[in-house]
C-alpha positions as CSV (number, residue, x, y, z in Angstrom):
1,M,-21.2,-13.4,44.6
2,C,-21.1,-11.7,41.2
3,P,-19.8,-14.0,38.5
4,P,-16.2,-13.3,37.7
5,D,-14.8,-12.5,34.3
6,R,-11.2,-12.3,33.0
7,G,-10.7,-8.7,33.7
8,G,-12.3,-8.3,37.1
9,R,-15.6,-8.7,38.9
10,A,-18.9,-8.1,37.3
11,D,-20.9,-4.8,37.4
12,G,-21.6,-3.8,40.9
13,C,-18.5,-5.6,42.3
14,R,-15.2,-4.0,43.2
15,T,-12.7,-4.5,40.4
16,V,-9.8,-6.6,41.7
17,R,-7.7,-6.9,38.5
18,A,-5.6,-3.8,38.9
19,A,-2.2,-4.2,37.3
20,R,0.6,-4.9,39.7
21,G,4.3,-4.3,39.6
22,T,6.7,-7.1,40.5
23,A,7.2,-7.0,44.3
24,F,8.7,-10.4,44.7
25,G,11.9,-12.1,43.7
26,A,13.3,-12.1,40.2
27,V,16.8,-13.0,39.3
28,P,17.6,-13.9,35.7
29,L,18.2,-17.6,35.0
30,A,21.4,-18.5,33.2
31,G,19.8,-20.1,30.1
32,R,17.5,-23.1,29.9
33,S,17.7,-25.5,32.8
34,D,18.6,-29.1,32.2
35,T,16.6,-31.8,33.9
36,R,19.2,-32.6,36.5
37,A,19.0,-30.8,39.9
38,A,22.7,-30.1,39.7
39,R,22.1,-28.0,36.6
40,V,19.3,-26.0,38.0
41,P,20.8,-22.5,38.5
42,R,21.1,-21.8,42.2
43,Q,19.9,-18.2,41.9
44,A,18.2,-16.4,44.7
45,C,14.7,-15.0,44.3
46,W,14.8,-12.2,46.8
47,T,12.4,-9.3,46.9
48,V,13.1,-6.5,44.5
49,M,12.8,-3.3,46.7
50,Q,12.3,0.2,45.4
51,S,15.2,2.5,45.9
52,G,15.5,3.5,49.5
53,E,12.9,1.0,50.6
54,I,14.5,-0.8,53.6
55,C,12.7,-2.8,56.3
56,S,11.8,-0.3,59.0
57,A,11.7,-2.9,61.8
58,R,14.1,-2.1,64.7
59,F,15.3,-5.7,64.7
60,S,15.6,-7.6,61.4
61,I,16.6,-11.3,61.2
62,L,15.1,-12.2,57.9
63,G,18.4,-12.0,56.1
64,P,21.7,-10.7,57.7
65,L,21.0,-9.5,61.2
66,L,20.3,-5.8,61.4
67,V,19.7,-3.5,64.4
68,Q,18.2,-0.2,63.4
69,G,19.4,-1.0,59.9
70,D,23.0,-1.4,61.1
71,N,25.0,-4.6,60.7
72,R,28.1,-3.5,62.5
73,M,27.8,-6.2,65.2
74,I,31.0,-8.0,64.4
75,S,31.1,-10.9,66.8
76,P,29.3,-13.9,65.4
77,V,28.6,-15.2,68.9
78,R,26.9,-11.9,69.9
79,R,24.8,-12.1,66.7
80,A,23.8,-15.6,67.7
81,V,23.0,-14.5,71.2
82,L,20.8,-11.6,69.9
83,T,19.1,-13.8,67.4
84,A,18.2,-16.3,70.1
85,L,16.8,-13.5,72.3
86,L,14.7,-12.3,69.3
87,L,13.5,-15.8,68.5
88,R,12.5,-16.3,72.2
89,T,10.9,-12.8,72.5
90,G,9.0,-12.4,75.7
91,R,10.7,-15.4,77.4
92,P,13.9,-15.3,79.5
93,I,16.8,-17.4,78.5
94,T,19.0,-18.8,81.2
95,I,22.8,-19.2,80.9
96,S,22.4,-23.0,80.7
97,E,19.9,-22.6,78.0
98,F,22.2,-20.2,76.1
99,A,24.9,-22.8,76.3
100,E,22.6,-25.5,74.8
101,L,21.5,-23.1,72.0
102,L,25.0,-22.0,71.1
103,W,26.8,-25.4,71.3
104,D,25.6,-28.9,70.9
105,E,28.4,-29.8,73.3
106,P,29.1,-26.7,75.5
107,P,32.7,-26.1,76.5
108,A,33.8,-25.8,80.1
109,S,34.2,-22.1,79.6
110,A,30.6,-21.7,78.2
111,T,29.2,-19.8,81.2
112,A,32.0,-17.2,81.3
113,N,31.9,-16.8,77.5
114,I,28.2,-16.2,77.5
115,R,28.3,-13.6,80.3
116,S,31.1,-11.8,78.5
117,H,29.2,-11.8,75.2
118,L,26.1,-10.5,76.9
119,T,28.1,-7.6,78.3
120,G,29.5,-7.0,74.8
121,L,26.0,-7.2,73.4
122,R,24.8,-4.4,75.7
123,R,27.7,-2.2,74.4
124,D,26.8,-3.1,70.8
125,L,23.2,-2.1,71.3
126,D,24.1,1.2,72.9
127,G,26.5,1.8,70.0
128,T,23.6,1.4,67.6
129,Q,21.3,3.6,69.6
130,R,21.9,5.2,73.0
131,G,19.8,3.5,75.7
132,L,18.9,0.5,73.5
133,S,20.7,-1.8,76.0
134,E,18.0,-1.1,78.5
135,R,15.8,-3.4,76.5
136,L,18.0,-6.3,77.6
137,H,16.6,-7.3,81.0
138,T,18.4,-9.5,83.6
139,Y,16.3,-11.7,85.8
140,R,17.9,-12.9,89.0
141,G,16.9,-15.5,91.6
142,G,15.6,-19.0,90.9
143,H,14.9,-18.3,87.3
144,C,17.9,-16.2,86.5
145,G,18.0,-15.3,82.8
146,Y,18.0,-12.6,80.1
147,R,15.1,-11.3,78.1
148,L,15.0,-8.7,75.3
149,H,11.9,-6.5,75.5
150,I,10.6,-5.5,72.1
151,E,7.2,-4.6,70.7
152,P,5.7,-6.9,68.1
153,D,6.1,-4.5,65.2
154,E,9.8,-3.9,66.0
155,L,10.7,-7.4,64.7
156,D,10.5,-8.2,61.0
157,L,9.7,-11.9,61.8
158,T,6.6,-10.9,63.6
159,R,5.5,-8.7,60.7
160,F,6.2,-11.4,58.2
161,A,4.2,-14.0,60.1
162,K,1.2,-11.6,60.5
163,A,1.2,-10.6,56.8
164,A,1.7,-14.2,55.6
165,R,-1.1,-15.4,57.8
166,T,-3.4,-12.6,56.6
167,G,-2.6,-13.3,53.0
168,R,-3.3,-17.0,53.5
169,T,-6.7,-16.1,55.1
170,H,-7.6,-13.8,52.2
171,L,-6.6,-16.6,49.7
172,L,-8.9,-19.1,51.4
173,C,-11.7,-16.6,51.5
174,G,-11.3,-15.9,47.8
175,D,-10.2,-12.2,48.2
176,L,-7.4,-12.6,45.7
177,D,-6.5,-8.9,45.5
178,A,-6.1,-8.6,49.3
179,A,-4.2,-11.9,49.4
180,I,-1.6,-10.8,46.8
181,A,-1.1,-7.5,48.6
182,S,-0.5,-9.1,52.0
183,L,1.7,-11.8,50.7
184,E,3.8,-9.3,48.7
185,E,4.1,-7.3,52.0
186,A,5.3,-10.5,53.8
187,I,7.9,-11.5,51.2
188,T,9.2,-7.9,50.9
189,L,10.5,-8.3,54.5
190,W,13.0,-10.9,53.4
191,R,16.5,-9.6,52.5
192,G,18.2,-13.0,52.2
193,P,18.1,-16.5,53.7
194,F,17.8,-16.7,57.5
195,G,20.6,-18.1,59.6
196,Q,23.6,-18.0,57.2
197,D,26.0,-16.9,60.0
198,L,24.5,-18.8,62.9
199,P,26.2,-21.7,64.6
200,P,24.9,-25.0,63.1
201,T,23.5,-26.4,66.4
202,R,20.4,-28.5,66.5
203,W,18.3,-25.6,67.9
204,F,19.4,-23.0,65.4
205,S,19.2,-25.6,62.5
206,A,15.6,-26.3,63.4
207,H,14.8,-22.6,63.2
208,V,16.7,-22.1,59.9
209,A,14.7,-24.9,58.3
210,G,11.4,-23.7,59.7
211,L,11.7,-20.1,58.8
212,N,13.1,-20.7,55.3
213,N,10.2,-23.1,54.7
214,A,7.8,-20.4,55.9
215,R,9.2,-18.0,53.3
216,F,8.5,-20.6,50.5
217,D,5.1,-21.3,51.9
218,A,4.4,-17.5,51.4
219,Y,5.7,-17.7,47.9
220,Q,3.5,-20.7,47.2
221,D,0.4,-18.9,48.4
222,L,1.4,-15.8,46.4
223,F,2.0,-17.8,43.2
224,T,-1.3,-19.5,43.7
225,A,-3.2,-16.3,44.2
226,C,-1.6,-14.7,41.1
227,I,-2.6,-17.7,38.9
228,L,-6.2,-17.6,40.2
229,A,-6.3,-13.8,39.7
230,D,-4.8,-14.1,36.2
231,H,-1.7,-12.1,37.1
232,T,0.6,-14.3,35.1
233,A,2.6,-11.9,32.9
234,V,6.0,-12.8,34.3
235,L,4.9,-15.4,36.9
236,G,6.7,-18.3,35.1
237,Y,10.0,-16.5,35.4
238,Q,9.5,-15.9,39.1
239,I,8.5,-19.5,39.8
240,E,11.6,-20.6,38.0
241,S,13.7,-18.5,40.3
242,A,12.0,-20.1,43.3
243,I,12.6,-23.6,41.9
244,A,16.3,-22.7,41.5
245,E,16.5,-22.4,45.3
246,V,14.2,-25.4,46.3
247,P,14.1,-27.8,43.3
248,Y,12.3,-30.5,45.2
249,R,9.3,-28.5,46.2
250,Q,6.8,-30.3,44.0
251,R,4.0,-27.6,44.3
252,F,6.3,-25.1,42.5
253,W,6.6,-27.4,39.6
254,E,2.8,-27.8,39.5
255,L,2.3,-24.1,39.5
256,L,4.9,-23.5,36.8
257,A,3.3,-26.1,34.5
258,A,-0.1,-24.5,35.3
259,V,1.1,-21.1,34.2
260,H,2.1,-22.3,30.8
261,C,-0.9,-24.5,30.4
262,I,-3.4,-21.7,31.3
263,K,-1.6,-19.5,28.7
264,G,-2.2,-22.1,26.1
265,D,1.5,-23.1,25.9
266,A,1.1,-26.8,26.2
267,S,4.6,-27.5,24.9
268,S,6.3,-25.4,27.6
269,A,4.0,-27.0,30.2
270,L,5.1,-30.5,29.1
271,D,8.7,-29.4,29.1
272,V,8.4,-28.3,32.7
273,I,6.8,-31.7,33.6
274,K,9.6,-33.6,31.8
275,R,12.2,-31.7,33.8
276,C,10.4,-32.4,37.0
277,Q,10.0,-36.1,36.2
278,A,13.7,-36.5,35.5
279,L,14.7,-34.6,38.6
280,F,12.5,-36.6,40.9
281,A,13.5,-39.9,39.3
282,D,17.3,-39.3,39.0
283,D,17.8,-37.6,42.3
284,L,15.2,-39.1,44.6
285,G,14.1,-42.3,42.9
286,L,10.5,-41.1,42.9
287,D,7.7,-41.3,40.3
288,L,6.1,-38.1,39.0
289,P,4.0,-36.6,41.8
290,P,0.2,-37.1,41.3
291,G,-0.5,-33.4,41.1
292,I,2.0,-32.9,38.3
293,E,0.6,-36.0,36.5
294,A,-2.8,-34.4,36.6
295,M,-1.4,-31.2,35.2
296,R,0.2,-33.2,32.4
297,A,-3.2,-34.6,31.5
298,A,-4.5,-31.0,31.2
299,A,-1.6,-30.0,29.0
300,L,-2.0,-33.0,26.7
301,T,-5.7,-32.0,26.1
302,W,-5.0,-28.3,25.8
303,D,-7.4,-27.8,28.8
304,S,-6.6,-24.5,30.4
305,R,-9.7,-24.6,32.5
306,K,-8.7,-27.9,34.0
307,A,-5.3,-26.5,34.8
308,W,-6.9,-23.6,36.5
309,R,-9.2,-25.9,38.5
310,L,-6.3,-28.0,39.6
311,V,-4.6,-24.9,41.1
312,A,-7.9,-23.8,42.7
313,A,-8.4,-27.2,44.2
314,S,-5.6,-26.4,46.7
315,V,-7.6,-23.6,48.3
316,Q,-11.2,-23.3,49.5
317,S,-12.0,-20.2,47.5
318,P,-15.5,-18.9,46.5
319,R,-13.9,-17.8,43.2
320,A,-12.3,-21.3,42.7
321,E,-15.4,-22.8,41.0
322,D,-14.9,-23.8,37.4
323,G,-12.3,-21.5,35.8
324,S,-15.1,-20.2,33.5
325,H,-13.5,-16.7,33.6
326,L,-10.6,-18.0,31.4
327,S,-11.0,-17.5,27.7
């Protein structure tokens, strides 16, 4: 491997430091945050899309439910039924399973209600695109159930999982440029939090928690790749936006402190660590996480290379050697 420098790879290697526009969330924060979680601005950090750039997936669940870009499906129960079918793509769902997904304690009328909503769902699908209801297959006999037939690329969740997985692989292999591109692609598919209008049943709640955590995992990988690739111009601002949504995700605090430390702004890095320490102590009764304690030691000694190495230690990257490309 050619030795890296601050601006790209050495002679003979493909340059990977091309400037990038912001492709992931950025919502202005309302002033300086206090150390208490209650005072962290609860701003969303959704992807900033270019004008006219809408997810082209036929079915979109990463945000408000859309079918062919249309959200006119009014009935919340039908939206929940369709979401369940999309989450269980390729596998039939029986009426009894639908009842357990939609209600923790199904009412006596559950079977009749579900059949009625499935009939209505067919009408809604045809109203969006003629013939789309033919994708909803009915299976009769011993395993009577319903299955929605879709191709993998027709669902935004499948696209997101593939792009996030690819980005993570590139990050672990040290191909930072490719990692950033794939992770930006993954995050662009999100239009809002998943599951805001779904019934709060155990089944749906598990999916809401899992998918929203997967989104922040992708952000975490993207922030890490940007730091290692020295794409940090507005990165602190973007990490702050993410922290506003999930203030107890300790890795985001580590990465935010690292951004300031690597830039040589030890004061801002220590301020971030102070806010984190107060938040974890006051709200959770926890000491400062070890990773953030290590970042504080780097800030106190003005050691930008150590801060970079601490970030690199979270990935097995050929480029994550000693941070010698930092000035």
